N, C-alpha and C positions, 0 to 999 in steps of 0.2 A: 555178396557176390561170391560164386563158387570158383575155386582155383581149379584149373585143369592141371593134369599131371604132365602132359607132354606138350606144353604151350610153345617151345621153340620150334618144333616140327611144323606147327600150324602158322607161325609167325613168318617162317622162312619159306615163302611160296615161290618168289622169284630170286633166285640167287645171282647176285652181281647187279641187281637192279640199280641200286644207288650209284654204283661206278658207272654204269651206262648214262644214268640221268646227269652225273656230274661231267661226263665226258672223259673220264679217266678209265685207262684200260683195266679190264677186270682182273688181270693177273697182279697189277700193281696195288699196293696198299694205299687206302685213302689217308691223308695226313691227318693226325689227331686234331691238330689246330683247326683244320677245315671243319671237321665234325662238330667241334665245340662252337665255332662261329656260326654254323647253320642253325644249330639248336637255340643259340642266344638270339638270332634274328627272328623277327615277326614274319608272318606269311605275307608275301607281297614285296618284301625288301629284297635288295640285290646283295649277292654275295660273290666275292672274287674266287674262281677256281682256276686250276692250271689250264683248263681249256677255254678259259674266258669268263666273262660275268654272266651269272645265272640269277633267275628270280627264284626265291624261296617258295616252294609250294607246302602245303599241309602234308602231302604224301612224303616229300623229301625230308621234312622235318621229322616226321615219325620214323622213316627209314634211319635217319642219323641217329636218333635217340635208341633204336634198336641195336644199331651197330655199337654205340658206346656200352650199352647194357651187356651185349654178348661179349665185348672185349673185357669187361669187369669180371664176368663169370669165368671166362677162360683164364685170366690171371689168378683168380682165386683158386681154381682147380690145380693150376700149376704150382701154387705155392703150397698146397696140402701134400703134394708127393714128396 
């Protein structure tokens, strides 16, 4: 499998999509606990969000995994400085 150089630019097509999907305002941060809970659940199971109970979809799960990954990358960059 070939690695692309600018994979983040391609991965972030719809900025704020996960926030909208969860019913959280785009300006607010998504709680880390919620992201981890979404990743742990299987597709079809329910998860409690600040906006109410939502069913985990495959897309929601992928977006949560991406959010965690980007968070880790940002923290590493911050530590390097």
